N, CA, C and O atoms as a CHARMM CRD file, in Angstrom:
* protein
*
  324
    1    1 UNK  N      0.85500  -1.15100   0.01500 PROA 1      0.00000
    2    1 UNK  CA     0.01400  -0.02200  -0.03200 PROA 1      0.00000
    3    1 UNK  C      0.89500   1.21600  -0.00500 PROA 1      0.00000
    4    1 UNK  O      1.81000   1.31400   0.81100 PROA 1      0.00000
    5    2 UNK  N      0.61700   2.17200  -0.90600 PROA 2      0.00000
    6    2 UNK  CA     1.42100   3.39100  -0.96800 PROA 2      0.00000
    7    2 UNK  C      0.88500   4.39300   0.04700 PROA 2      0.00000
    8    2 UNK  O     -0.14500   4.17600   0.68400 PROA 2      0.00000
    9    3 UNK  N      1.61500   5.49700   0.17700 PROA 3      0.00000
   10    3 UNK  CA     1.19100   6.53400   1.12200 PROA 3      0.00000
   11    3 UNK  C     -0.17500   7.14200   0.71300 PROA 3      0.00000
   12    3 UNK  O     -0.94300   7.60500   1.55700 PROA 3      0.00000
   13    4 UNK  N     -0.44000   7.12400  -0.57700 PROA 4      0.00000
   14    4 UNK  CA    -1.65200   7.74600  -1.14800 PROA 4      0.00000
   15    4 UNK  C     -2.88100   6.92800  -0.86800 PROA 4      0.00000
   16    4 UNK  O     -3.99600   7.45000  -0.90200 PROA 4      0.00000
   17    5 UNK  N     -2.70000   5.65100  -0.59200 PROA 5      0.00000
   18    5 UNK  CA    -3.86900   4.75500  -0.46000 PROA 5      0.00000
   19    5 UNK  C     -4.10700   4.47700   1.00200 PROA 5      0.00000
   20    5 UNK  O     -3.18800   4.13700   1.74700 PROA 5      0.00000
   21    6 UNK  N     -5.34800   4.62700   1.40000 PROA 6      0.00000
   22    6 UNK  CA    -5.78900   4.19600   2.70300 PROA 6      0.00000
   23    6 UNK  C     -6.26800   2.77900   2.58500 PROA 6      0.00000
   24    6 UNK  O     -6.47900   2.29100   1.47500 PROA 6      0.00000
   25    7 UNK  N     -6.45100   2.08300   3.72900 PROA 7      0.00000
   26    7 UNK  CA    -6.97600   0.74500   3.63900 PROA 7      0.00000
   27    7 UNK  C     -8.34400   0.70500   2.88800 PROA 7      0.00000
   28    7 UNK  O     -8.65900  -0.23600   2.15900 PROA 7      0.00000
   29    8 UNK  N     -9.11500   1.76600   3.11100 PROA 8      0.00000
   30    8 UNK  CA   -10.47700   1.82300   2.51300 PROA 8      0.00000
   31    8 UNK  C    -10.36300   1.98700   0.97400 PROA 8      0.00000
   32    8 UNK  O    -11.01100   1.26400   0.21800 PROA 8      0.00000
   33    9 UNK  N     -9.57000   2.90200   0.55200 PROA 9      0.00000
   34    9 UNK  CA    -9.47500   3.13100  -0.91400 PROA 9      0.00000
   35    9 UNK  C     -8.75600   1.97000  -1.59100 PROA 9      0.00000
   36    9 UNK  O     -9.11900   1.60600  -2.70900 PROA 9      0.00000
   37   10 UNK  N     -7.75000   1.37600  -0.95300 PROA 10     0.00000
   38   10 UNK  CA    -7.06700   0.24900  -1.50600 PROA 10     0.00000
   39   10 UNK  C     -8.04400  -0.89200  -1.68200 PROA 10     0.00000
   40   10 UNK  O     -8.01200  -1.58400  -2.70000 PROA 10     0.00000
   41   11 UNK  N     -8.91100  -1.09900  -0.70700 PROA 11     0.00000
   42   11 UNK  CA    -9.89600  -2.15300  -0.83000 PROA 11     0.00000
   43   11 UNK  C    -10.84800  -1.87300  -2.01900 PROA 11     0.00000
   44   11 UNK  O    -11.20000  -2.79800  -2.75200 PROA 11     0.00000
   45   12 UNK  N    -11.25300  -0.63700  -2.20700 PROA 12     0.00000
   46   12 UNK  CA   -12.10000  -0.22600  -3.28000 PROA 12     0.00000
   47   12 UNK  C    -11.42800  -0.48100  -4.59500 PROA 12     0.00000
   48   12 UNK  O    -12.05300  -1.04300  -5.49500 PROA 12     0.00000
   49   13 UNK  N    -10.17500  -0.09300  -4.75400 PROA 13     0.00000
   50   13 UNK  CA    -9.45200  -0.34400  -5.96800 PROA 13     0.00000
   51   13 UNK  C     -9.35300  -1.87000  -6.22000 PROA 13     0.00000
   52   13 UNK  O     -9.54500  -2.33100  -7.34500 PROA 13     0.00000
   53   14 UNK  N     -9.06400  -2.60500  -5.20200 PROA 14     0.00000
   54   14 UNK  CA    -8.97100  -4.10500  -5.37800 PROA 14     0.00000
   55   14 UNK  C    -10.28900  -4.68100  -5.82300 PROA 14     0.00000
   56   14 UNK  O    -10.33400  -5.56500  -6.67900 PROA 14     0.00000
   57   15 UNK  N    -11.40800  -4.16300  -5.22100 PROA 15     0.00000
   58   15 UNK  CA   -12.71400  -4.68100  -5.61800 PROA 15     0.00000
   59   15 UNK  C    -13.01700  -4.39700  -7.02100 PROA 15     0.00000
   60   15 UNK  O    -13.52500  -5.26300  -7.73300 PROA 15     0.00000
   61   16 UNK  N    -12.71700  -3.17200  -7.47600 PROA 16     0.00000
   62   16 UNK  CA   -12.97000  -2.78700  -8.83100 PROA 16     0.00000
   63   16 UNK  C    -12.04800  -3.62100  -9.82800 PROA 16     0.00000
   64   16 UNK  O    -12.49600  -4.06100 -10.88700 PROA 16     0.00000
   65   17 UNK  N    -10.81300  -3.79800  -9.44300 PROA 17     0.00000
   66   17 UNK  CA    -9.90800  -4.61500 -10.29800 PROA 17     0.00000
   67   17 UNK  C    -10.40300  -6.03000 -10.42900 PROA 17     0.00000
   68   17 UNK  O    -10.35000  -6.62300 -11.50600 PROA 17     0.00000
   69   18 UNK  N    -10.90100  -6.59200  -9.28900 PROA 18     0.00000
   70   18 UNK  CA   -11.43100  -7.94200  -9.30200 PROA 18     0.00000
   71   18 UNK  C    -12.67700  -7.99600 -10.18700 PROA 18     0.00000
   72   18 UNK  O    -12.81800  -8.89900 -11.01200 PROA 18     0.00000
   73   19 UNK  N    -13.55500  -7.05500 -10.01900 PROA 19     0.00000
   74   19 UNK  CA   -14.75200  -7.02300 -10.83500 PROA 19     0.00000
   75   19 UNK  C    -14.45300  -6.93200 -12.32500 PROA 19     0.00000
   76   19 UNK  O    -15.09600  -7.59700 -13.13700 PROA 19     0.00000
   77   20 UNK  N    -13.45400  -6.08900 -12.68400 PROA 20     0.00000
   78   20 UNK  CA   -13.06300  -5.96900 -14.05800 PROA 20     0.00000
   79   20 UNK  C    -12.56700  -7.31700 -14.59500 PROA 20     0.00000
   80   20 UNK  O    -12.90800  -7.69300 -15.71600 PROA 20     0.00000
   81   21 UNK  N    -11.77200  -8.04200 -13.81400 PROA 21     0.00000
   82   21 UNK  CA   -11.27000  -9.32300 -14.21400 PROA 21     0.00000
   83   21 UNK  C    -12.41800 -10.30900 -14.46700 PROA 21     0.00000
   84   21 UNK  O    -12.41700 -11.06600 -15.43700 PROA 21     0.00000
   85   22 UNK  N    -13.39300 -10.26900 -13.55700 PROA 22     0.00000
   86   22 UNK  CA   -14.55800 -11.18800 -13.70300 PROA 22     0.00000
   87   22 UNK  C    -15.39900 -10.82800 -14.92800 PROA 22     0.00000
   88   22 UNK  O    -15.88100 -11.70500 -15.64600 PROA 22     0.00000
   89   23 UNK  N    -15.56800  -9.51800 -15.15400 PROA 23     0.00000
   90   23 UNK  CA   -16.34600  -9.10500 -16.30800 PROA 23     0.00000
   91   23 UNK  C    -15.64400  -9.55300 -17.59500 PROA 23     0.00000
   92   23 UNK  O    -16.28500 -10.02600 -18.53300 PROA 23     0.00000
   93   24 UNK  N    -14.34400  -9.39800 -17.62200 PROA 24     0.00000
   94   24 UNK  CA   -13.52000  -9.84500 -18.75700 PROA 24     0.00000
   95   24 UNK  C    -13.67500 -11.33100 -19.01400 PROA 24     0.00000
   96   24 UNK  O    -13.83700 -11.77100 -20.15300 PROA 24     0.00000
   97   25 UNK  N    -13.62200 -12.09800 -17.92700 PROA 25     0.00000
   98   25 UNK  CA   -13.79800 -13.55100 -18.04100 PROA 25     0.00000
   99   25 UNK  C    -15.19700 -13.89900 -18.56900 PROA 25     0.00000
  100   25 UNK  O    -15.35100 -14.81000 -19.38200 PROA 25     0.00000
  101   26 UNK  N    -16.19700 -13.17500 -18.10400 PROA 26     0.00000
  102   26 UNK  CA   -17.58500 -13.37400 -18.57200 PROA 26     0.00000
  103   26 UNK  C    -17.72500 -13.03000 -20.04600 PROA 26     0.00000
  104   26 UNK  O    -18.40800 -13.72500 -20.79800 PROA 26     0.00000
  105   27 UNK  N    -17.04900 -11.91500 -20.46000 PROA 27     0.00000
  106   27 UNK  CA   -17.06400 -11.57500 -21.89300 PROA 27     0.00000
  107   27 UNK  C    -16.45400 -12.67700 -22.75000 PROA 27     0.00000
  108   27 UNK  O    -17.01200 -13.05900 -23.77800 PROA 27     0.00000
  109   28 UNK  N    -15.30700 -13.18000 -22.31700 PROA 28     0.00000
  110   28 UNK  CA   -14.64900 -14.22700 -23.04900 PROA 28     0.00000
  111   28 UNK  C    -15.51000 -15.51800 -23.11700 PROA 28     0.00000
  112   28 UNK  O    -15.54900 -16.21200 -24.13300 PROA 28     0.00000
  113   29 UNK  N    -16.17600 -15.79500 -22.02000 PROA 29     0.00000
  114   29 UNK  CA   -17.03500 -16.98900 -21.96300 PROA 29     0.00000
  115   29 UNK  C    -18.16400 -16.87200 -22.98500 PROA 29     0.00000
  116   29 UNK  O    -18.38700 -17.78100 -23.78500 PROA 29     0.00000
  117   30 UNK  N    -18.86900 -15.74800 -22.94900 PROA 30     0.00000
  118   30 UNK  CA   -20.01500 -15.53200 -23.89200 PROA 30     0.00000
  119   30 UNK  C    -19.51200 -15.43600 -25.33400 PROA 30     0.00000
  120   30 UNK  O    -20.16700 -15.97800 -26.22400 PROA 30     0.00000
  121   31 UNK  N    -18.40700 -14.78700 -25.60700 PROA 31     0.00000
  122   31 UNK  CA   -17.86900 -14.72800 -26.94100 PROA 31     0.00000
  123   31 UNK  C    -17.50600 -16.08800 -27.51400 PROA 31     0.00000
  124   31 UNK  O    -17.74400 -16.38400 -28.68500 PROA 31     0.00000
  125   32 UNK  N    -16.90800 -16.91800 -26.62700 PROA 32     0.00000
  126   32 UNK  CA   -16.52100 -18.28600 -27.03400 PROA 32     0.00000
  127   32 UNK  C    -17.79200 -19.09600 -27.27500 PROA 32     0.00000
  128   32 UNK  O    -17.86200 -19.83100 -28.25900 PROA 32     0.00000
  129   33 UNK  N    -18.78900 -18.98400 -26.41400 PROA 33     0.00000
  130   33 UNK  CA   -20.05100 -19.70800 -26.61900 PROA 33     0.00000
  131   33 UNK  C    -20.72600 -19.27000 -27.93500 PROA 33     0.00000
  132   33 UNK  O    -21.31900 -20.10400 -28.61800 PROA 33     0.00000
  133   34 UNK  N    -20.64900 -18.02700 -28.28800 PROA 34     0.00000
  134   34 UNK  CA   -21.22600 -17.55900 -29.54500 PROA 34     0.00000
  135   34 UNK  C    -20.47300 -18.16400 -30.72700 PROA 34     0.00000
  136   34 UNK  O    -21.08600 -18.60000 -31.70100 PROA 34     0.00000
  137   35 UNK  N    -19.12900 -18.18900 -30.63900 PROA 35     0.00000
  138   35 UNK  CA   -18.35600 -18.77600 -31.70600 PROA 35     0.00000
  139   35 UNK  C    -18.65100 -20.29200 -31.90200 PROA 35     0.00000
  140   35 UNK  O    -18.63200 -20.78600 -33.02900 PROA 35     0.00000
  141   36 UNK  N    -18.91100 -20.98600 -30.84200 PROA 36     0.00000
  142   36 UNK  CA   -19.19600 -22.39000 -30.84900 PROA 36     0.00000
  143   36 UNK  C    -20.64200 -22.72600 -31.23400 PROA 36     0.00000
  144   36 UNK  O    -20.94600 -23.85600 -31.61400 PROA 36     0.00000
  145   37 UNK  N    -21.49300 -21.76700 -31.13500 PROA 37     0.00000
  146   37 UNK  CA   -22.95100 -22.06200 -31.38400 PROA 37     0.00000
  147   37 UNK  C    -23.24600 -22.18600 -32.85100 PROA 37     0.00000
  148   37 UNK  O    -22.80500 -21.38200 -33.67200 PROA 37     0.00000
  149   38 UNK  N    -23.98400 -23.18800 -33.15400 PROA 38     0.00000
  150   38 UNK  CA   -24.41900 -23.46600 -34.54600 PROA 38     0.00000
  151   38 UNK  C    -25.78300 -22.82700 -34.87400 PROA 38     0.00000
  152   38 UNK  O    -26.16500 -22.70800 -36.03800 PROA 38     0.00000
  153   39 UNK  N    -26.48100 -22.43400 -33.84700 PROA 39     0.00000
  154   39 UNK  CA   -27.80200 -21.89400 -34.06300 PROA 39     0.00000
  155   39 UNK  C    -27.79500 -20.38300 -34.07000 PROA 39     0.00000
  156   39 UNK  O    -27.34400 -19.80600 -33.08000 PROA 39     0.00000
  157   40 UNK  N    -28.25600 -19.68500 -35.10200 PROA 40     0.00000
  158   40 UNK  CA   -28.17200 -18.26100 -35.17800 PROA 40     0.00000
  159   40 UNK  C    -28.80100 -17.51500 -33.99100 PROA 40     0.00000
  160   40 UNK  O    -28.26600 -16.50700 -33.53000 PROA 40     0.00000
  161   41 UNK  N    -29.95900 -18.02900 -33.49700 PROA 41     0.00000
  162   41 UNK  CA   -30.62700 -17.30500 -32.40200 PROA 41     0.00000
  163   41 UNK  C    -29.79700 -17.43600 -31.08700 PROA 41     0.00000
  164   41 UNK  O    -29.74100 -16.49400 -30.29500 PROA 41     0.00000
  165   42 UNK  N    -29.16600 -18.59400 -30.87100 PROA 42     0.00000
  166   42 UNK  CA   -28.38200 -18.81200 -29.68700 PROA 42     0.00000
  167   42 UNK  C    -27.07200 -17.96900 -29.81900 PROA 42     0.00000
  168   42 UNK  O    -26.59600 -17.38800 -28.84500 PROA 42     0.00000
  169   43 UNK  N    -26.55000 -17.92900 -30.97600 PROA 43     0.00000
  170   43 UNK  CA   -25.33900 -17.12500 -31.22400 PROA 43     0.00000
  171   43 UNK  C    -25.61700 -15.66100 -30.97400 PROA 43     0.00000
  172   43 UNK  O    -24.81300 -14.97600 -30.34000 PROA 43     0.00000
  173   44 UNK  N    -26.77300 -15.15600 -31.47600 PROA 44     0.00000
  174   44 UNK  CA   -27.08700 -13.73600 -31.20900 PROA 44     0.00000
  175   44 UNK  C    -27.29100 -13.44800 -29.71900 PROA 44     0.00000
  176   44 UNK  O    -26.95600 -12.36600 -29.23800 PROA 44     0.00000
  177   45 UNK  N    -27.84700 -14.43200 -28.99000 PROA 45     0.00000
  178   45 UNK  CA   -28.06200 -14.23200 -27.57400 PROA 45     0.00000
  179   45 UNK  C    -26.69000 -14.12200 -26.83900 PROA 45     0.00000
  180   45 UNK  O    -26.48500 -13.23700 -26.00700 PROA 45     0.00000
  181   46 UNK  N    -25.77000 -15.05000 -27.17800 PROA 46     0.00000
  182   46 UNK  CA   -24.45500 -14.96900 -26.56900 PROA 46     0.00000
  183   46 UNK  C    -23.65700 -13.68900 -26.91400 PROA 46     0.00000
  184   46 UNK  O    -22.96300 -13.10600 -26.08100 PROA 46     0.00000
  185   47 UNK  N    -23.80500 -13.28600 -28.21400 PROA 47     0.00000
  186   47 UNK  CA   -23.16700 -12.09700 -28.62300 PROA 47     0.00000
  187   47 UNK  C    -23.69500 -10.85900 -27.86900 PROA 47     0.00000
  188   47 UNK  O    -22.94100  -9.95800 -27.50000 PROA 47     0.00000
  189   48 UNK  N    -25.03100 -10.85700 -27.65900 PROA 48     0.00000
  190   48 UNK  CA   -25.65500  -9.81400 -26.89900 PROA 48     0.00000
  191   48 UNK  C    -25.16700  -9.75700 -25.46800 PROA 48     0.00000
  192   48 UNK  O    -24.88100  -8.68200 -24.94000 PROA 48     0.00000
  193   49 UNK  N    -25.07300 -10.91800 -24.84500 PROA 49     0.00000
  194   49 UNK  CA   -24.52600 -11.06000 -23.51700 PROA 49     0.00000
  195   49 UNK  C    -23.07500 -10.53500 -23.44900 PROA 49     0.00000
  196   49 UNK  O    -22.70300  -9.80300 -22.53100 PROA 49     0.00000
  197   50 UNK  N    -22.30100 -10.92100 -24.41400 PROA 50     0.00000
  198   50 UNK  CA   -20.88200 -10.48200 -24.48600 PROA 50     0.00000
  199   50 UNK  C    -20.79500  -8.93000 -24.56900 PROA 50     0.00000
  200   50 UNK  O    -19.96100  -8.29600 -23.92200 PROA 50     0.00000
  201   51 UNK  N    -21.67900  -8.37100 -25.38000 PROA 51     0.00000
  202   51 UNK  CA   -21.72800  -6.91800 -25.52300 PROA 51     0.00000
  203   51 UNK  C    -22.07600  -6.24500 -24.20500 PROA 51     0.00000
  204   51 UNK  O    -21.50300  -5.21500 -23.85000 PROA 51     0.00000
  205   52 UNK  N    -23.01300  -6.83400 -23.49000 PROA 52     0.00000
  206   52 UNK  CA   -23.39200  -6.31800 -22.17000 PROA 52     0.00000
  207   52 UNK  C    -22.12500  -6.34000 -21.22900 PROA 52     0.00000
  208   52 UNK  O    -21.86800  -5.38400 -20.49700 PROA 52     0.00000
  209   53 UNK  N    -21.38000  -7.42700 -21.28000 PROA 53     0.00000
  210   53 UNK  CA   -20.19500  -7.47400 -20.47300 PROA 53     0.00000
  211   53 UNK  C    -19.19400  -6.39900 -20.85100 PROA 53     0.00000
  212   53 UNK  O    -18.53900  -5.84800 -19.96600 PROA 53     0.00000
  213   54 UNK  N    -19.04800  -6.07600 -22.13500 PROA 54     0.00000
  214   54 UNK  CA   -18.19200  -5.00400 -22.55600 PROA 54     0.00000
  215   54 UNK  C    -18.62500  -3.65400 -21.97000 PROA 54     0.00000
  216   54 UNK  O    -17.80800  -2.82100 -21.57500 PROA 54     0.00000
  217   55 UNK  N    -19.95500  -3.48100 -21.93400 PROA 55     0.00000
  218   55 UNK  CA   -20.47900  -2.25100 -21.27100 PROA 55     0.00000
  219   55 UNK  C    -20.13400  -2.20700 -19.82200 PROA 55     0.00000
  220   55 UNK  O    -19.77500  -1.14500 -19.31200 PROA 55     0.00000
  221   56 UNK  N    -20.22800  -3.31400 -19.13100 PROA 56     0.00000
  222   56 UNK  CA   -19.89600  -3.36800 -17.68900 PROA 56     0.00000
  223   56 UNK  C    -18.40200  -3.10500 -17.51700 PROA 56     0.00000
  224   56 UNK  O    -17.99000  -2.41600 -16.58300 PROA 56     0.00000
  225   57 UNK  N    -17.59500  -3.65500 -18.41900 PROA 57     0.00000
  226   57 UNK  CA   -16.13800  -3.42400 -18.35800 PROA 57     0.00000
  227   57 UNK  C    -15.84800  -1.93900 -18.51200 PROA 57     0.00000
  228   57 UNK  O    -15.02800  -1.41400 -17.75800 PROA 57     0.00000
  229   58 UNK  N    -16.46300  -1.24700 -19.42900 PROA 58     0.00000
  230   58 UNK  CA   -16.23500   0.17200 -19.66200 PROA 58     0.00000
  231   58 UNK  C    -16.63900   0.94800 -18.42000 PROA 58     0.00000
  232   58 UNK  O    -15.89500   1.83100 -17.99600 PROA 58     0.00000
  233   59 UNK  N    -17.76700   0.66000 -17.83000 PROA 59     0.00000
  234   59 UNK  CA   -18.24200   1.40500 -16.63200 PROA 59     0.00000
  235   59 UNK  C    -17.26300   1.15200 -15.45400 PROA 59     0.00000
  236   59 UNK  O    -16.86000   2.09000 -14.76700 PROA 59     0.00000
  237   60 UNK  N    -16.90200  -0.08600 -15.24000 PROA 60     0.00000
  238   60 UNK  CA   -15.98500  -0.36400 -14.17000 PROA 60     0.00000
  239   60 UNK  C    -14.62500   0.27500 -14.34400 PROA 60     0.00000
  240   60 UNK  O    -14.02600   0.72100 -13.36500 PROA 60     0.00000
  241   61 UNK  N    -14.11900   0.33100 -15.56900 PROA 61     0.00000
  242   61 UNK  CA   -12.85300   1.01600 -15.84200 PROA 61     0.00000
  243   61 UNK  C    -13.00300   2.47800 -15.58800 PROA 61     0.00000
  244   61 UNK  O    -12.07500   3.10500 -15.07800 PROA 61     0.00000
  245   62 UNK  N    -14.13100   3.05400 -15.92000 PROA 62     0.00000
  246   62 UNK  CA   -14.37000   4.45200 -15.70300 PROA 62     0.00000
  247   62 UNK  C    -14.34300   4.75900 -14.18700 PROA 62     0.00000
  248   62 UNK  O    -13.74600   5.73400 -13.73000 PROA 62     0.00000
  249   63 UNK  N    -15.01700   3.88000 -13.44700 PROA 63     0.00000
  250   63 UNK  CA   -15.07600   4.07400 -11.97900 PROA 63     0.00000
  251   63 UNK  C    -13.69700   3.88200 -11.34800 PROA 63     0.00000
  252   63 UNK  O    -13.34800   4.59400 -10.40600 PROA 63     0.00000
  253   64 UNK  N    -12.90500   2.92500 -11.85600 PROA 64     0.00000
  254   64 UNK  CA   -11.56900   2.71400 -11.33500 PROA 64     0.00000
  255   64 UNK  C    -10.68000   3.93200 -11.58800 PROA 64     0.00000
  256   64 UNK  O     -9.93400   4.37400 -10.71400 PROA 64     0.00000
  257   65 UNK  N    -10.78300   4.46200 -12.81900 PROA 65     0.00000
  258   65 UNK  CA    -9.96000   5.67500 -13.11800 PROA 65     0.00000
  259   65 UNK  C    -10.35600   6.80000 -12.19700 PROA 65     0.00000
  260   65 UNK  O     -9.49000   7.53900 -11.73100 PROA 65     0.00000
  261   66 UNK  N    -11.65900   6.95900 -11.91200 PROA 66     0.00000
  262   66 UNK  CA   -12.15200   7.99800 -11.04200 PROA 66     0.00000
  263   66 UNK  C    -11.55000   7.82400  -9.59600 PROA 66     0.00000
  264   66 UNK  O    -11.03300   8.77000  -9.00100 PROA 66     0.00000
  265   67 UNK  N    -11.64700   6.61100  -9.09200 PROA 67     0.00000
  266   67 UNK  CA   -11.18000   6.32300  -7.75800 PROA 67     0.00000
  267   67 UNK  C     -9.66800   6.59600  -7.64700 PROA 67     0.00000
  268   67 UNK  O     -9.19800   7.20100  -6.68400 PROA 67     0.00000
  269   68 UNK  N     -8.95800   6.15100  -8.62000 PROA 68     0.00000
  270   68 UNK  CA    -7.46000   6.34800  -8.64300 PROA 68     0.00000
  271   68 UNK  C     -7.15600   7.85800  -8.67600 PROA 68     0.00000
  272   68 UNK  O     -6.26400   8.33600  -7.97500 PROA 68     0.00000
  273   69 UNK  N     -7.90300   8.58700  -9.49200 PROA 69     0.00000
  274   69 UNK  CA    -7.63400  10.04000  -9.56600 PROA 69     0.00000
  275   69 UNK  C     -8.00600  10.70400  -8.22800 PROA 69     0.00000
  276   69 UNK  O     -7.31000  11.60700  -7.76500 PROA 69     0.00000
  277   70 UNK  N     -9.08100  10.26000  -7.62900 PROA 70     0.00000
  278   70 UNK  CA    -9.47200  10.80400  -6.32400 PROA 70     0.00000
  279   70 UNK  C     -8.47100  10.55800  -5.24900 PROA 70     0.00000
  280   70 UNK  O     -8.29700  11.40100  -4.36900 PROA 70     0.00000
  281   71 UNK  N     -7.79900   9.43200  -5.28300 PROA 71     0.00000
  282   71 UNK  CA    -6.74700   9.10300  -4.31700 PROA 71     0.00000
  283   71 UNK  C     -5.62700  10.13300  -4.43100 PROA 71     0.00000
  284   71 UNK  O     -5.11000  10.62300  -3.42600 PROA 71     0.00000
  285   72 UNK  N     -5.25100  10.46000  -5.71000 PROA 72     0.00000
  286   72 UNK  CA    -4.21400  11.45800  -5.96600 PROA 72     0.00000
  287   72 UNK  C     -4.66100  12.85100  -5.42400 PROA 72     0.00000
  288   72 UNK  O     -3.90500  13.53900  -4.73700 PROA 72     0.00000
  289   73 UNK  N     -5.88600  13.22300  -5.75500 PROA 73     0.00000
  290   73 UNK  CA    -6.37400  14.52400  -5.32800 PROA 73     0.00000
  291   73 UNK  C     -6.43300  14.60300  -3.78100 PROA 73     0.00000
  292   73 UNK  O     -5.97300  15.57200  -3.17700 PROA 73     0.00000
  293   74 UNK  N     -7.00400  13.56900  -3.17300 PROA 74     0.00000
  294   74 UNK  CA    -7.02300  13.51300  -1.71600 PROA 74     0.00000
  295   74 UNK  C     -5.62900  13.62400  -1.10300 PROA 74     0.00000
  296   74 UNK  O     -5.43100  14.31600  -0.10400 PROA 74     0.00000
  297   75 UNK  N     -4.69200  12.94900  -1.69900 PROA 75     0.00000
  298   75 UNK  CA    -3.32000  13.01500  -1.18300 PROA 75     0.00000
  299   75 UNK  C     -2.71900  14.41000  -1.34300 PROA 75     0.00000
  300   75 UNK  O     -1.98300  14.87300  -0.47100 PROA 75     0.00000
  301   76 UNK  N     -3.02800  15.07300  -2.44100 PROA 76     0.00000
  302   76 UNK  CA    -2.51100  16.40900  -2.60300 PROA 76     0.00000
  303   76 UNK  C     -3.11700  17.39600  -1.62200 PROA 76     0.00000
  304   76 UNK  O     -2.42900  18.29600  -1.14000 PROA 76     0.00000
  305   77 UNK  N     -4.41000  17.23400  -1.32000 PROA 77     0.00000
  306   77 UNK  CA    -5.07100  18.05600  -0.35000 PROA 77     0.00000
  307   77 UNK  C     -4.59800  17.85800   1.05800 PROA 77     0.00000
  308   77 UNK  O     -4.46400  18.80900   1.82800 PROA 77     0.00000
  309   78 UNK  N     -4.34400  16.60300   1.39100 PROA 78     0.00000
  310   78 UNK  CA    -3.98100  16.30100   2.75000 PROA 78     0.00000
  311   78 UNK  C     -2.48800  16.25900   2.96300 PROA 78     0.00000
  312   78 UNK  O     -2.02600  15.95800   4.06300 PROA 78     0.00000
  313   79 UNK  N     -1.70700  16.56400   1.89800 PROA 79     0.00000
  314   79 UNK  CA    -0.27800  16.50600   2.03500 PROA 79     0.00000
  315   79 UNK  C      0.35200  15.12500   2.09400 PROA 79     0.00000
  316   79 UNK  O      1.44600  14.92200   2.62100 PROA 79     0.00000
  317   80 UNK  N     -0.41300  14.16800   1.51500 PROA 80     0.00000
  318   80 UNK  CA     0.10800  12.81200   1.42400 PROA 80     0.00000
  319   80 UNK  C     -0.08300  11.94400   2.63300 PROA 80     0.00000
  320   80 UNK  O      0.44500  10.83400   2.69400 PROA 80     0.00000
  321   81 UNK  N     -0.84100  12.44100   3.61400 PROA 81     0.00000
  322   81 UNK  CA    -1.06900  11.64300   4.79000 PROA 81     0.00000
  323   81 UNK  C     -2.32500  10.86800   4.70000 PROA 81     0.00000
  324   81 UNK  O     -2.66500  10.13400   5.62700 PROA 81     0.00000
């Protein structure tokens, strides 16, 4: 843990990073299922689910960037303590 991270913010960063990894795994799972599907309707469903996971990934990455930026701002305001 760096000086800029409190146990609370480090935990939040870790949670978001874990969630991002899980969403990525879900995306890969649905994309693979779509590739392996022989039925067009099933393939469309899996592709739709994969796209939803991409949206979740984008939102989680946005939130992670915000939290990391906030850690820096908070550190600058408090003098790094």
